[in-house]
C-alpha positions in Angstrom: -1.6 -64.0 -38.6 -5.4 -64.5 -36.3 -4.4 -62.5 -32.6 -5.2 -65.7 -30.8 -1.6 -66.9 -32.3 0.0 -63.9 -31.0 -1.4 -64.7 -27.7 -0.2 -67.9 -27.6 3.7 -66.6 -28.1 3.0 -63.4 -25.5 2.3 -66.5 -23.0 6.2 -68.3 -23.9 7.7 -65.2 -22.9 5.5 -64.4 -19.9 6.9 -67.6 -18.9 10.5 -67.6 -19.5 13.1 -65.8 -17.5 15.8 -67.0 -20.2 16.4 -64.0 -23.2 18.2 -66.3 -25.4 14.7 -68.4 -25.7 12.6 -65.0 -26.1 14.8 -64.0 -28.6 13.9 -67.1 -30.7 10.3 -67.1 -29.6 10.5 -63.5 -31.2 12.1 -65.0 -34.0 9.9 -67.5 -34.8 7.2 -65.2 -34.3 8.4 -62.3 -37.0 8.7 -64.8 -39.6 5.5 -66.0 -39.9 4.5 -62.0 -40.2 3.6 -60.1 -42.9 5.1 -56.4 -43.7 2.2 -54.9 -41.9 1.8 -57.5 -39.3 5.4 -56.8 -37.7 4.8 -52.8 -37.5 1.6 -53.9 -36.2 3.2 -57.0 -33.5 6.0 -55.0 -32.2 4.6 -51.9 -31.6 1.4 -54.1 -29.8 4.1 -56.1 -27.7 5.3 -52.6 -26.6 1.7 -51.7 -25.5 1.7 -49.0 -28.5 0.8 -47.5 -31.5 3.2 -46.0 -32.8 7.1 -45.0 -32.3 8.3 -43.9 -29.0 8.5 -40.1 -30.0 5.2 -40.0 -31.6 2.1 -39.1 -29.4 -0.7 -41.3 -29.5 -2.1 -42.1 -25.8 -4.7 -44.6 -25.2 -6.3 -42.6 -22.6 -7.8 -45.3 -20.5 -7.1 -46.1 -16.8 -7.9 -49.3 -15.2 -11.5 -48.1 -14.3 -11.9 -48.1 -17.5 -10.7 -51.0 -18.2 -13.0 -52.6 -15.7 -16.0 -50.9 -17.1 -15.3 -52.0 -20.2 -15.3 -55.9 -19.1 -18.4 -55.1 -16.9 -19.9 -54.0 -20.6 -18.6 -57.0 -22.1 -19.7 -59.6 -19.9 -23.1 -57.9 -18.8 -22.1 -58.5 -15.1 -22.3 -55.9 -12.0 -19.5 -54.1 -11.9 -19.2 -55.2 -7.8 -18.4 -59.0 -9.4 -15.7 -58.3 -11.1 -14.0 -55.6 -8.9 -14.5 -58.5 -6.3 -12.6 -61.2 -8.3 -9.8 -58.5 -9.6 -8.5 -58.0 -5.7 -9.0 -61.4 -5.9 -6.4 -62.0 -8.7 -4.1 -58.7 -8.7 -4.3 -58.3 -12.4 -6.4 -57.1 -14.7 -5.4 -58.9 -17.0 -6.0 -62.3 -15.9 -9.3 -61.4 -14.2 -10.7 -60.5 -17.5 -9.6 -64.1 -18.8 -11.3 -65.7 -16.0 -14.5 -63.9 -16.5 -14.1 -65.1 -20.5 -13.5 -68.7 -19.2 -16.8 -68.6 -17.3 -19.2 -66.8 -19.8 -19.8 -68.1 -23.0 -20.2 -65.4 -25.8 -19.7 -65.3 -29.4 -16.1 -65.6 -30.3 -14.4 -64.1 -33.4 -11.3 -65.0 -34.9 -9.5 -61.8 -35.5 -6.3 -61.0 -36.7 -3.7 -59.0 -35.7 -4.3 -56.1 -38.3 -8.1 -55.9 -37.2 -7.3 -55.4 -33.9 -4.8 -53.1 -34.1 -7.0 -51.4 -36.6 -9.6 -51.3 -33.3 -7.2 -50.2 -31.1 -6.0 -46.9 -33.2 -10.1 -46.0 -33.2 -10.1 -46.3 -29.3 -6.7 -44.1 -29.1 -8.4 -41.7 -31.5 -11.1 -41.0 -29.6 -11.4 -37.9 -28.0 -13.8 -35.0 -26.9 -17.2 -35.4 -25.8 -18.3 -39.1 -25.6 -15.0 -40.2 -26.2 -14.8 -42.3 -23.3 -17.7 -44.2 -23.9 -16.5 -44.8 -27.7 -13.1 -46.3 -25.6 -15.3 -48.5 -23.4 -17.3 -49.5 -26.4 -14.4 -50.6 -28.8 -13.1 -52.5 -25.9 -15.8 -54.0 -24.9 -16.6 -55.9 -28.2 -13.0 -56.5 -28.5 -13.4 -58.5 -25.3 -16.5 -60.3 -26.4 -14.8 -61.3 -29.8 -11.4 -62.2 -28.4 -10.7 -66.2 -26.7 -9.7 -65.6 -22.9 -5.9 -65.9 -23.7 -6.3 -63.0 -25.9 -8.4 -60.6 -23.5 -5.5 -61.1 -21.1 -3.2 -59.8 -23.1 -5.5 -57.2 -25.3 -6.7 -55.1 -22.1 -3.1 -54.8 -20.6 -2.0 -53.2 -23.7 -3.8 -49.6 -23.6 -3.4 -49.4 -20.0 0.7 -50.0 -20.1 0.8 -53.4 -18.8 2.3 -55.8 -21.0 5.7 -55.5 -19.2 7.1 -58.1 -20.9 10.8 -57.6 -19.7 12.8 -57.4 -22.8 14.4 -54.1 -24.1 14.6 -52.9 -27.7 18.0 -54.5 -28.1 16.0 -57.7 -28.1 14.2 -57.4 -30.7 16.9 -56.2 -32.5 18.3 -59.4 -32.1 15.1 -61.5 -32.8 14.9 -59.3 -36.3 18.6 -60.5 -36.6 18.0 -64.1 -36.2 14.6 -64.2 -38.3 17.4 -63.5 -41.4 20.6 -65.0 -40.8 20.0 -67.3 -37.6 22.1 -65.6 -35.4 23.3 -62.2 -33.7 25.4 -61.1 -36.8 23.3 -58.2 -38.3 22.7 -56.5 -34.6 25.4 -53.6 -35.3 23.7 -52.7 -39.0 20.0 -52.9 -37.2 21.1 -51.1 -34.3 22.6 -48.3 -36.2 19.4 -47.8 -38.5 17.9 -48.1 -35.2 19.8 -45.1 -33.3 19.2 -42.9 -36.6 15.5 -43.9 -37.3 14.5 -45.4 -33.8 11.1 -46.5 -35.1 11.5 -50.9 -34.3 8.1 -51.1 -36.5 9.8 -49.3 -39.7 12.8 -51.1 -39.0 11.1 -54.8 -39.4 9.0 -53.4 -42.5 12.3 -52.4 -44.3 13.8 -55.8 -43.4 11.5 -57.5 -44.8 11.3 -56.1 -47.8 13.6 -56.9 -51.1 17.3 -56.0 -50.3 16.0 -55.2 -46.9 19.2 -55.0 -45.2 21.0 -52.8 -47.8 18.6 -50.4 -47.7 19.1 -50.5 -43.3 22.5 -49.5 -43.9 22.0 -46.1 -46.5 19.3 -45.3 -43.8 19.5 -41.0 -43.5 18.4 -38.7 -40.8 14.4 -37.2 -41.9 13.4 -34.6 -40.0 10.6 -35.2 -37.5 11.9 -38.6 -36.6 14.6 -37.6 -33.3 18.0 -39.3 -33.9 19.3 -41.0 -30.9 21.8 -38.3 -29.2 25.3 -38.8 -28.9 26.7 -39.3 -25.6 29.8 -38.4 -23.9 32.6 -40.4 -21.8 34.6 -39.2 -18.9 37.6 -38.1 -17.3 39.4 -36.6 -14.9 42.1 -33.8 -16.3 43.3 -32.3 -18.6 45.8 -34.3 -19.6 43.7 -37.4 -19.8 42.2 -35.9 -22.4 44.7 -34.5 -24.6 46.4 -38.1 -24.4 43.2 -39.4 -25.7 42.0 -37.3 -28.4 45.3 -34.3 -28.6 44.1 -31.1 -29.8 40.4 -30.6 -28.9 37.4 -28.1 -29.2 36.1 -27.2 -25.8 33.2 -25.7 -25.2 31.2 -25.3 -21.5 28.8 -28.0 -20.1 25.7 -26.3 -19.1 23.5 -28.3 -16.3 20.3 -28.0 -18.1 18.5 -29.9 -20.2 19.4 -30.9 -23.4 17.3 -30.5 -26.8 17.6 -32.3 -30.2 15.5 -29.4 -32.5 14.1 -30.5 -35.7 12.7 -27.4 -38.1 10.7 -27.9 -41.6 9.9 -24.3 -42.5 8.3 -22.4 -39.9 7.1 -26.0 -38.1 9.7 -26.8 -34.8 9.7 -29.4 -33.0 12.3 -30.8 -29.8 13.0 -33.9 -28.5 14.3 -34.8 -25.2 16.6 -37.4 -24.6 14.4 -40.3 -24.4 12.7 -39.2 -27.2 9.7 -37.6 -25.9 8.5 -34.7 -27.5 8.5 -31.7 -25.6 7.8 -28.9 -28.2 4.6 -27.4 -26.5 6.6 -26.7 -23.1 9.2 -24.4 -24.7 7.4 -21.9 -27.1 9.9 -19.4 -26.0 12.3 -21.6 -27.6 10.6 -21.9 -30.8 10.0 -18.4 -31.1 13.8 -17.6 -31.1 14.2 -20.7 -33.8 11.8 -18.8 -36.1 13.9 -16.0 -35.5 16.8 -16.4 -35.8 17.4 -19.9 -37.9 15.9 -19.4 -41.6 17.0 -22.6 -43.0 13.6 -24.5 -44.1 14.9 -28.1 -43.3 17.7 -29.0 -40.2 17.9 -31.1 -37.7 20.5 -29.8 -34.4 21.2 -29.9 -31.2 21.4 -27.8 -27.8 21.7 -27.5 -24.3 18.5 -25.2 -22.5 19.2 -23.7 -19.4 17.6 -21.1 -17.3 18.4 -18.0 -15.9 17.4 -15.0 -14.1 15.1 -12.0 -16.1 16.6 -9.8 -13.2 20.2 -10.3 -13.2 21.4 -12.8 -16.3 23.2 -15.3 -14.5 21.9 -19.2 -15.0 20.5 -20.9 -12.6 20.7 -24.9 -11.1 19.6 -27.6 -12.8 16.5 -27.6 -10.3 15.5 -24.2 -11.2 15.8 -24.7 -15.2 13.6 -28.1 -14.6 10.7 -26.3 -13.4 10.4 -25.5 -16.9 9.5 -28.7 -18.1 5.6 -29.0 -17.1 2.3 -29.6 -19.4 0.6 -26.9 -17.4 1.0 -23.0 -16.5 3.6 -22.7 -19.0 2.9 -19.2 -20.1 3.5 -18.4 -16.6 6.5 -20.2 -16.0 8.3 -19.0 -19.5 7.8 -15.6 -17.7 9.1 -16.6 -14.0 12.4 -19.0 -15.3 13.1 -18.0 -19.4 15.2 -20.0 -21.1 18.5 -19.5 -23.4 19.6 -22.5 -26.1 23.3 -22.9 -26.2 23.8 -24.8 -29.9 26.7 -27.7 -30.1 26.2 -29.1 -33.4 24.4 -29.8 -37.0 23.2 -33.3 -37.6 21.3 -32.3 -40.9 20.5 -29.6 -43.2 18.4 -29.3 -46.6 18.6 -32.6 -47.9 22.0 -33.4 -46.7 23.0 -35.4 -43.4 25.6 -34.3 -41.4 26.4 -37.0 -39.2 29.4 -38.6 -40.8 31.2 -35.2 -41.5 34.3 -34.3 -38.9 33.2 -32.3 -36.0 34.7 -29.0 -37.5 32.8 -28.9 -40.8 29.9 -29.2 -38.6 30.6 -26.4 -36.1 31.9 -24.5 -38.9 28.4 -24.4 -40.7 26.2 -24.6 -37.6 27.7 -20.7 -37.1 26.4 -19.9 -40.7 23.2 -21.1 -39.9 21.9 -19.2 -36.6 21.4 -15.5 -37.0 23.1 -13.4 -33.6 22.2 -9.8 -32.5 24.8 -9.9 -29.8 22.0 -8.5 -27.7 21.5 -11.3 -24.8 18.1 -9.3 -23.8 17.3 -10.3 -27.6 18.4 -13.2 -28.7 17.0 -16.7 -26.8 19.7 -19.1 -29.3 23.1 -18.6 -28.8 26.4 -20.9 -29.8 27.8 -22.7 -27.4 31.3 -21.2 -26.7 34.2 -22.8 -28.2 38.0 -22.8 -27.9 40.4 -24.7 -29.5 43.0 -26.0 -26.9 46.4 -27.9 -27.0 47.8 -28.6 -23.4 46.4 -30.1 -20.0 46.5 -26.4 -18.8 44.4 -25.1 -21.0 41.9 -27.6 -21.1 42.1 -27.9 -16.8 41.7 -23.6 -17.1 38.5 -23.5 -19.4 37.5 -26.1 -16.7 37.9 -23.7 -13.5 36.6 -20.9 -15.6 33.2 -22.8 -16.1 32.9 -23.9 -12.7 33.5 -20.2 -11.2 30.5 -19.1 -13.4 28.6 -22.2 -11.6 28.5 -24.3 -14.9 28.4 -28.6 -14.5 32.2 -28.5 -16.3 33.5 -28.8 -20.1 33.1 -30.9 -22.7 35.6 -31.7 -25.3 35.4 -32.8 -28.6 37.4 -34.4 -31.4 38.1 -32.5 -34.0 37.9 -34.8 -36.8 35.1 -37.0 -34.6 31.7 -38.0 -36.2 28.7 -38.2 -35.3 27.5 -41.2 -33.7 23.8 -41.9 -33.1 23.3 -43.7 -29.7 27.1 -44.6 -29.2 28.9 -43.4 -25.9 32.9 -43.0 -27.3 35.4 -40.8 -27.3 34.4 -38.2 -29.7 33.1 -36.5 -26.8 34.4 -36.2 -23.3 33.2 -34.9 -20.3 35.6 -33.4 -17.7 33.5 -32.4 -14.1 34.6 -32.5 -10.8 33.4 -33.2 -7.2 35.3 -31.7 -4.4 33.0 -32.9 -1.4 34.2 -37.0 -2.1 36.7 -39.5 -3.9 34.1 -40.2 -6.7 34.9 -37.9 -9.4 31.2 -36.8 -11.2 28.0 -38.7 -9.7 26.3 -41.6 -11.4 23.0 -42.1 -13.1 21.7 -45.2 -12.3 18.7 -47.0 -13.3 16.0 -48.3 -10.6 15.3 -51.6 -10.5 13.3 -52.0 -7.9 12.3 -51.2 -4.2 11.4 -52.6 -0.5 8.1 -51.9 1.4 8.7 -49.5 4.0 8.6 -50.1 7.8 8.2 -47.9 10.7 8.1 -44.3 9.7 7.8 -45.1 6.1 4.9 -47.7 6.1 3.0 -45.0 5.1 5.1 -44.1 2.6 5.3 -47.7 1.0 8.4 -47.9 0.6 11.6 -47.9 2.7 14.5 -48.6 0.3 15.3 -49.2 -3.4 17.5 -51.0 -5.8 20.0 -49.0 -8.6 22.2 -50.8 -11.1 23.8 -49.4 -14.4 24.6 -50.9 -18.0 26.5 -53.6 -18.4 26.9 -53.6 -22.2 29.0 -56.7 -23.1 26.0 -58.6 -21.3 23.1 -56.0 -22.5 22.3 -56.3 -18.8 21.1 -54.0 -16.0 23.6 -54.8 -13.0 23.6 -53.6 -9.3 25.5 -51.2 -7.1 23.7 -50.1 -4.4 20.4 -50.6 -2.9 19.3 -47.0 -0.7 17.3 -46.6 2.1 18.7 -43.6 3.6 19.5 -39.7 2.7 15.9 -38.8 1.1 13.3 -36.4 2.2 9.9 -37.6 3.0 8.9 -35.3 0.0 11.6 -37.2 -2.4 10.5 -41.1 -0.8 6.9 -39.8 -2.2 7.9 -38.6 -5.4 10.0 -41.8 -6.0 6.5 -44.2 -4.9 4.6 -41.7 -6.9 6.9 -42.4 -9.6 7.2 -45.8 -9.5 3.3 -46.8 -9.3 2.8 -47.3 -13.1 5.5 -49.2 -13.5 5.7 -52.4 -11.0 5.8 -55.6 -13.1 5.0 -58.7 -11.9 8.6 -60.5 -12.4 11.7 -59.4 -12.4 12.9 -57.9 -16.2 15.1 -60.5 -18.0 17.6 -57.8 -18.6 18.2 -57.4 -14.8 21.1 -59.6 -13.3 21.1 -59.9 -9.9 22.8 -62.1 -7.1 20.8 -64.2 -5.0 21.5 -61.8 -1.6 20.2 -59.0 -3.6 16.4 -58.6 -3.9 13.2 -56.5 -4.0 9.5 -56.9 -2.8 8.8 -55.0 -6.1 10.3 -55.3 -9.5 10.3 -51.6 -11.6 10.3 -52.1 -15.6 13.1 -50.1 -17.1 12.4 -46.3 -17.0 13.2 -44.3 -13.7 16.8 -42.5 -14.1 18.3 -41.0 -11.3 21.6 -39.3 -10.4 23.5 -41.1 -7.3 26.5 -39.6 -5.5 28.5 -41.6 -3.3 31.6 -41.4 -0.8 33.6 -44.1 -3.1 33.2 -47.3 -4.8 34.2 -50.5 -3.3 34.5 -53.9 -3.9 31.3 -56.3 -3.4 30.4 -59.8 -3.5 26.7 -59.1 -3.3 25.8 -57.0 -6.0 25.9 -58.1 -9.3 28.5 -55.3 -11.0 31.1 -56.7 -8.3 31.1 -53.3 -7.2 29.3 -51.1 -4.8 28.6 -47.7 -4.3 29.6 -46.5 -0.7 26.9 -44.3 1.1 24.9 -43.6 -2.0 22.5 -40.7 -2.0 19.9 -39.3 -4.4 20.9 -36.2 -6.0 18.1 -36.4 -8.3 15.6 -37.6 -11.0 16.6 -37.5 -14.2 13.9 -36.9 -16.3 15.8 -36.1 -19.2 17.6 -39.4 -19.8 16.4 -42.6 -20.8 17.5 -46.0 -19.3 19.8 -45.9 -23.0 21.6 -43.5 -21.1 22.8 -44.5 -17.5 26.2 -44.8 -16.5 27.6 -47.8 -18.2 29.2 -50.6 -16.0 33.0 -50.2 -17.7 32.9 -46.1 -16.6 31.8 -47.5 -13.1 34.9 -49.5 -13.4 37.2 -46.8 -14.5 36.2 -44.2 -11.7 36.6 -47.3 -9.3 40.1 -48.1 -10.5 41.1 -44.2 -10.9 40.4 -44.3 -6.7 43.2 -46.9 -6.3 46.0 -44.3 -7.7 45.0 -41.3 -6.2 
């Protein structure tokens, strides 16, 4: 397929606010593509060249895009910048000049454009900026005006078409069956191997659906992490899952560790490769685990080198950085508490019951018993058969400044990406009616007034995930309770996440709006006094006196609290 035709599809997608229409457009597009083209196209629609968990950055800011455009059109830079300021969008500005300036165009294919963008992204070191500018300038000169609008948005991550990975899965189902009936199979495959390009390619092949049903974990391809439901008493937990394994809930950051030989990679909840940030964990894995091919999970938490006491999340999260890693490694050393085994040798363990996974995990880790030596430990575990004994374990965890406990169904399997009752977290807040905090997605913000005019932001809109309708619904607009530094940080984080229109996956009532919409990306932990009914918010519920606890860089939009969870919290208030 020619890139020109893809651009026409993108334009139609950009025009519509209907999720069903977008699904149909994508399905129509996918039907026309070959195995290779569908992989490339899906990545380009997401503004990438590789899956999310692989590192391949374009290394271009808007300034370099401007330089590429000026080179392609052979015009004065000031002339282009003046028009860009009037238009407000780099893609539309490039399209404007392409319509005015006649250049010799070539009808490039999707694969040809993809190959050139790969060359651009691969350029590193001395002279790389000039290579990037020239490669993009060459593409601008060869493509038609509409194509250039979307071409230049790709390297700077501003495609922002407003649909989620789940919409792509629905479109693939429509491509094959004319309905969404394949969504469960496709979603499970995606949760085991979160590579939409790969899934679409397999689906295009003979017996593709059967092959996706058999998809297995693979070392160095992160599995989307399983999540826990929540309850507020030991009795509730016993009633739900019976005799269970109980482990402390550490307030650190969850890691999925992949090891093959002496090569180790670590991934966060949102699939980022964070291996370079935690060299001490990698050293511990190589030293204490001799198996050559494994995927395991654990929680990393900082501790004081002087007292041995575990640190708060705010202290631990200092380790998440790109620079001064060795200095912080000494100041905030980490311990990793392993709690699950997903893959060993050539065998997947995700469909094995928890007890078998845990038993095998215990055999893998060499622990000396000297905490001054061991970086890798097993999460302590007890088997409990009563609500009172679970409450006792909870009290012990809280007394050690831990978050609470996790109860695990002994015969429960590991369900990638799912939030089910195989795991139940038990946390409490003693200062408010609400049990636990709520992880919310920042959906948009309003401009600041008065003192906050200088911040450029005065209130932000947050929502939770409505799984049934595959949408985010609003629960609060927060305009107080943040320090000046937090307002500035929020504005900084939002700057390159702005989108031209409200994402179609956001559901809002007419009374609730935002001056600026943010694409699904920023997760925050919110505390409030209680949950109330609300005709203003699309959830039908609202957080009363909401306040920001912390940014959750370790969580993706898929990890935010569900609408069902919020509803359960609301109902639990009524019976207290």
